[in-house]
C-alpha atoms as one frame of an Amber mdcrd trajectory, in Angstrom:
protein
  -3.290  85.505 161.347  -5.386  82.836 163.538  -6.962  84.140 166.974  -5.048
  81.611 168.522  -1.561  83.130 167.349  -2.668  86.502 168.009  -3.503  85.067
 171.675  -0.172  83.683 172.541   1.245  87.407 171.568  -0.918  89.413 173.716
  -0.594  86.588 176.904   3.404  86.999 175.334   3.545  91.031 176.309   1.847
  90.037 179.724   4.217  87.470 180.616   7.159  89.423 180.415   5.546  92.567
 182.318   3.624  90.818 184.942   4.751  91.658 188.322   6.645  94.387 187.681
   6.680  97.773 189.493   5.300 100.620 187.772   8.840 102.338 189.079  10.284
  99.715 186.304  11.479 102.146 183.276  12.533 102.174 179.842  14.859 105.542
 178.442  14.264 105.863 174.863  16.370 107.696 172.607  14.289 108.938 169.513
  13.758 111.408 166.684  10.245 111.253 166.672   9.300 114.491 167.309   6.851
 116.101 164.887   3.224 116.371 165.402   2.319 112.951 163.768   5.346 110.871
 165.432   4.747 112.293 168.626   1.497 110.637 168.182   2.810 107.569 166.900
   4.774 107.637 170.311   2.494 107.996 172.371   0.941 104.556 170.963   4.051
 102.614 171.902   4.160 104.485 175.288   0.718 103.907 176.429   1.215 100.319
 175.442   4.253  99.572 177.555   2.212 101.859 180.267  -0.033  99.099 180.784
   2.346  96.511 181.297   3.570  98.968 184.355   6.543 100.364 182.206   7.309
 103.859 182.817   8.675 105.848 179.622  11.577 107.822 180.232  11.770 109.974
 176.466  14.534 111.356 175.163  13.822 112.853 171.663  16.411 114.464 170.005
  15.275 116.443 166.859  16.866 116.949 163.568  19.306 115.632 160.538  16.634
 112.414 159.903  18.281 110.702 163.264  21.957 111.806 162.724  21.655 114.214
 165.282  20.332 111.029 167.597  23.166 109.393 166.657  25.880 111.812 167.902
  24.364 111.702 171.040  23.825 107.978 171.397  27.901 107.977 170.722  28.001
 110.779 174.120  26.725 108.443 175.900  27.530 104.727 175.223  31.688 106.263
 175.360  30.375 107.637 178.923  28.898 104.261 180.224  25.476 105.318 180.314
  23.492 103.748 177.219  19.795 104.243 177.086  17.859 101.635 177.560  16.326
 101.696 173.872  17.042 103.492 170.790  15.581 103.981 167.507  17.863 102.958
 164.606  17.943 102.545 160.923  19.376  99.987 158.715  23.305  99.855 158.874
  23.728 101.534 162.006  22.286  98.750 163.659  24.665  96.378 162.335  28.328
  98.939 163.489  26.509  99.154 167.204  26.254  95.267 166.953  29.416  94.832
 165.544  30.837  96.743 168.288  28.876  94.165 171.080  26.988  96.930 172.313
  23.432  95.701 171.715  21.223  92.902 173.693  20.585  88.794 171.994  16.826
  89.195 171.561  16.905  85.738 169.921  15.027  83.864 172.831  11.949  85.995
 172.964  12.235  85.924 168.911  12.496  82.327 168.832   9.408  81.912 171.073
   7.135  84.974 168.923   8.051  83.865 165.591   9.860  86.837 164.083  11.476
  84.892 161.540   8.295  83.448 159.922   6.675  87.003 159.396   9.415  89.952
 159.569  10.642  90.181 155.836  13.943  89.241 154.681  15.041  92.337 153.738
  14.842  93.424 157.336  15.892  90.827 158.718  18.977  91.951 157.072  19.104
  94.639 159.407  17.196  93.007 162.745  19.598  90.582 162.293  23.620  90.151
 162.846  25.626  86.905 162.848  22.513  85.591 162.856  21.247  86.700 165.949
  18.329  88.632 166.422  19.704  92.501 167.975  16.813  94.615 167.125  13.031
  95.192 166.490  11.300  96.234 163.809   8.516  98.934 164.476   7.548  99.518
 160.527   8.328  99.706 156.994   8.421 103.094 155.581   8.550 104.027 151.783
  10.601 106.824 150.348   9.548 106.938 146.981   6.365 108.941 147.687   4.794
 111.871 146.054   2.202 113.798 148.581  -0.320 115.979 146.559  -3.133 118.028
 147.828  -5.845 117.435 146.020  -8.017 121.215 146.108  -4.815 122.299 144.604
  -4.563 119.577 142.094  -8.804 120.343 141.203  -8.071 123.552 141.477  -5.579
 123.669 138.796  -7.295 121.024 136.810  -4.607 118.357 137.122  -4.960 114.473
 137.229  -1.798 112.458 138.961   0.722 112.456 136.316   1.855 109.162 134.822
   4.933 110.005 133.970   8.206 112.198 134.421   7.477 114.625 131.701   3.371
 114.917 133.130   5.082 115.339 137.064   6.918 118.029 135.331   4.236 120.030
 133.244   2.412 119.944 137.194   4.967 121.504 138.801   4.984 124.094 136.048
   1.363 124.635 136.326   1.713 124.857 139.856   4.398 127.681 139.563   2.572
 129.702 136.895  -0.264 129.993 139.218   1.960 131.344 141.832   1.859 128.309
 144.090   4.879 126.985 145.144   5.364 123.646 143.200   7.359 121.438 144.958
   7.552 121.735 148.660  10.907 120.797 150.115  13.308 121.583 153.129  16.944
 121.711 152.491  18.547 119.287 155.056  20.938 116.819 153.599  18.749 113.680
 153.577  15.650 115.377 152.168  17.892 116.114 149.357  19.057 112.500 149.319
  15.192 111.276 149.828  14.514 113.115 146.636  17.748 111.424 144.646  16.749
 107.992 145.499  13.676 108.382 143.713  15.517 109.897 140.659  17.808 107.440
 140.462  15.241 104.457 140.326  13.021 106.544 137.714  16.070 107.317 135.648
  18.010 103.884 136.026  15.622 101.519 137.250  16.188  98.493 139.321  19.498
  97.358 137.722  21.274 100.849 138.033  19.888 101.687 141.846  21.279  98.400
 142.499  24.464  99.186 140.785  25.284 102.501 142.086  23.651 102.693 145.397
  24.510  99.176 146.968  27.177  98.123 144.827  28.972 101.326 144.541  30.432
 100.293 141.087  32.456 103.074 140.387  31.438 103.088 136.244  27.464 103.239
 137.227  28.347 106.528 139.490  30.031 108.084 137.032  27.601 107.384 133.925
  25.849 109.236 131.237  22.741 107.816 133.351  24.189 109.493 136.867  24.539
 113.242 134.801  20.959 112.905 133.815  19.936 111.787 137.493  21.614 115.155
 138.185  19.833 116.877 135.691  16.523 116.016 137.449  17.914 117.128 140.967
  18.587 120.736 138.886  14.773 120.298 137.628  13.249 119.870 141.052  15.486
 122.035 141.845  13.767 125.272 139.650  10.269 124.455 141.313  11.286 124.649
 145.206  10.599 127.941 147.242  13.350 130.676 147.574  13.240 130.173 151.548
  13.665 126.058 151.521  16.921 125.869 153.082  17.322 124.580 157.017  13.700
 123.751 156.310  12.406 120.752 158.299  10.600 117.712 156.192   6.830 118.396
 158.387   6.936 122.096 157.448   7.356 121.452 153.985   4.639 118.525 154.561
   2.661 121.765 155.945   2.663 123.722 153.199   0.905 121.082 151.075  -1.283
 120.208 153.715  -2.448 124.310 153.854  -3.078 124.510 150.095   0.474 126.414
 149.903   2.037 123.447 147.658   1.374 121.033 145.022   3.835 118.674 145.878
   6.387 116.846 148.398   8.339 113.973 147.694   8.940 112.655 150.792   8.637
 109.464 152.556   5.612 107.884 153.935   5.842 109.580 157.439   4.604 112.692
 155.842   1.019 111.004 156.133   1.168 110.857 160.035   1.516 114.969 159.974
  -1.523 114.832 156.975  -3.341 112.272 159.663  -2.648 114.638 162.676  -4.078
 117.680 160.679  -7.311 115.922 159.946  -7.357 115.141 156.367  -8.346 111.704
 154.618  -6.619 109.979 152.524  -7.970 109.413 149.071 -10.271 113.184 150.014
  -8.292 115.865 151.371  -5.119 114.452 149.841  -3.734 111.949 147.775  -0.803
 109.624 147.240   1.341 108.229 144.277   4.481 107.014 143.723   7.251 109.005
 142.316   6.761 108.999 137.528   9.118 105.850 136.526   9.756 104.344 140.353
   6.197 102.818 139.926   6.481  98.668 140.728   9.924  99.587 143.200  10.038
 100.485 146.524  12.926 102.072 148.228  12.225 101.527 151.932  13.794 101.891
 155.495  12.441 100.482 158.743  12.504 102.078 162.308  13.958  99.555 164.808
  14.285  99.346 168.148  18.000  97.864 169.068  17.623  97.439 173.066  21.772
  97.943 174.375  23.294  95.680 177.308  22.276  96.879 180.885  23.329  95.198
 183.357  20.080  95.773 185.722  17.821  92.378 185.491  14.888  94.211 185.946
  15.970  97.082 182.646  16.437  93.882 180.680  13.211  92.316 182.195  11.630
  95.831 180.994  13.613  96.013 177.185  12.086  92.373 176.370   8.947  93.527
 177.094   9.142  96.318 174.651  10.878  94.282 172.203   7.621  92.036 172.444
   4.680  95.151 172.774   6.664  96.602 169.209   6.425  93.548 167.689   2.705
  92.725 168.538   0.009  92.268 165.673  -2.011  95.023 167.779   0.623  97.113
 168.203   2.030  97.139 164.321  -1.446  98.119 163.740  -2.426 100.510 166.321
   1.494 102.610 165.049   1.380 102.742 161.843  -2.483 103.843 161.462  -0.642
 106.615 163.073   2.554 106.985 162.134   1.891 106.360 158.429   4.116 103.705
 157.806   3.419 100.081 156.852   3.439  97.096 159.552   6.265  94.937 159.730
   5.016  91.943 159.602   3.731  90.326 156.315   0.795  88.727 158.346  -1.230
  92.098 159.336  -4.830  92.529 157.485  -4.762  95.634 155.554  -8.318  96.402
 156.061  -7.936  98.963 158.688  -5.641 101.407 156.767  -6.959 104.503 154.747
  -5.717 104.364 150.987  -2.805 105.062 151.070  -1.817 102.565 153.535  -3.355
  99.494 152.270  -1.319 101.194 148.510   2.057 100.834 150.235   1.022  97.285
 152.168   0.283  95.817 148.341   2.857  97.711 146.695   5.872  96.375 149.893
   4.480  92.802 149.201   4.454  93.138 144.802   7.681  94.426 145.350   8.756
  92.069 147.499   8.432  88.973 145.585   9.220  90.658 142.008  12.611  91.680
 142.973  11.575  95.132 143.643  12.226  95.874 146.765  15.525  98.479 147.845
  17.181  99.932 150.594  16.839 103.576 150.696  20.556 105.185 150.208  18.577
 108.281 151.671  17.879 106.305 155.180  20.506 104.207 155.412  19.620 100.923
 154.181  21.718 100.884 151.200  25.620 101.489 151.986  27.705 102.389 155.089
  27.039 105.824 157.114  30.967 106.913 156.500  29.354 106.528 152.104  26.326
 107.694 152.751  27.654 110.979 154.375  30.095 110.512 151.483  27.113 111.058
 148.673  25.118 113.530 150.453  27.548 115.980 150.553  27.627 115.315 146.584
  24.036 115.847 146.426  23.459 118.652 148.319  26.368 120.611 147.121  25.233
 119.964 143.355  21.340 120.939 144.978  22.801 124.313 146.152  24.654 124.887
 142.901  28.580 124.402 143.748  28.596 121.191 141.057  26.400 121.344 137.208
  25.147 117.648 137.127  28.561 116.458 134.858  30.962 117.520 137.469  28.412
 116.269 140.246  28.666 112.765 138.632  32.165 112.291 138.347  32.797 114.167
 142.420  30.136 110.760 143.217  32.904 108.111 142.218  35.804 110.157 143.971
  33.973 110.368 147.127  32.563 107.430 147.100  35.890 105.935 146.665  37.267
 107.570 149.873  34.831 106.714 151.769  35.689 102.912 151.973
C-alpha cells in the first residue's frame, strides 16, 4: 500500500469523527471475553476513543457466539438494537435479508474496500450487492497449537501425517499428560470435525458434504472414516473436558499440562497474552492432511439501522476504523488472526501470523479456501446446528461412526 493511500484512509477516519462530542458512543455486542480477545477489543476501543467516540461494552460470553445471537434477537425484537454487533458468516446474511442492517456502500466506495477485501469475505460482508458489514479479520480454523517444551521433552518433531499426529498424542498420553486439550462444547467439537472432513476427504469432499450438503457425501464411507477419526481424538481427551471453555483448554497447552489443541488461530492470542512467542515457547501447524487448504471464518461488525444521526455517524466512524490498515495490523497482532485486507505488510507479524497470511493467500489463489462449517461460513445456521447435534452426540458416545453418518444425512435433510 502506498503512503498516500494510508494517509487517505487515516484522514477518512478523522473526517468522519471530527467535531463529534465525547458523549457520542457506540454500543457494541460481542463475545470477545477471554484474555487475548479482551486485549484485542481494547485496541478497537482505544482507536475509537481517539476520535471522540465512547465505547459502551456489551460482552456475552460462551457458545462460540450463539449466546450473543440469542441476546441480539431479544434486543431487536424489543426495538432496541445495539449500534454494532460482532457477527459471523450466514448470520450476517440472515439479518440483512430482514432489512435490519445499515448500508455501508458510500464508505466502502470512498475507501476502496472492494479492492482489498478477498472475494470469499465479501460474500458475507455484502448482501444483494451492498456492503452491510466491515470485516475485522480472517481466522483459519484448521490449526494445531503445541507446547514446544513438551514436544522436546517427549522427543517429538512436528507431525507430518495423521499417523504421526496420533503417534505423538499416544506418546504424550503414555507420559501421563493430556494429549489433546479440548472443551466439550458443540462448536469446539465441530471445529475439530471441520479438519477431519478436510483431512480425510480433501477439498472436493468438503465442498460436497459441508457446503453443497450432498446426501451421498454426507452418508458415505468417507464420512464414516471422518467420524472414526473423531473417535480417535476422543480417546486422547481428558475426562474433565465436558463444558470446558476453549481458552481454558488453551491454558492447558500454555501450562504444559497438554501437548496439542486443535483450534482456530484466536488461540494464539492466549499464548501472546501469556507472554509466549511463536516458534519458541509454542508452535503452530496445520492439522495433518489439511495442508494447502484453509477453513476460515471472519469476524465482522454489522451496523444495525438506527434513527439517531449522531449514532449513524459513529457507526460510519467505527466501520472506517475497523478497515483502516493501521487498525488491521494492531488488532490482528493481538487477536491472533490475520488482516481482512490483502494489502497489509506481514513483517510485523510473528511466525504463525506470517505463515497464516501466506497460506491464506496461497489457498485463495489455488481454490483451497473454504468457509468453516463450525463457524457459520459453510451453510445456514439451521443446518449448522443440525450438524452440531449429530457431531456432539457421536463425540459423547451416543452413536457409532456408521450410525452418525446416517444420522447426518437425516438431520441435514430435516434442517433444510
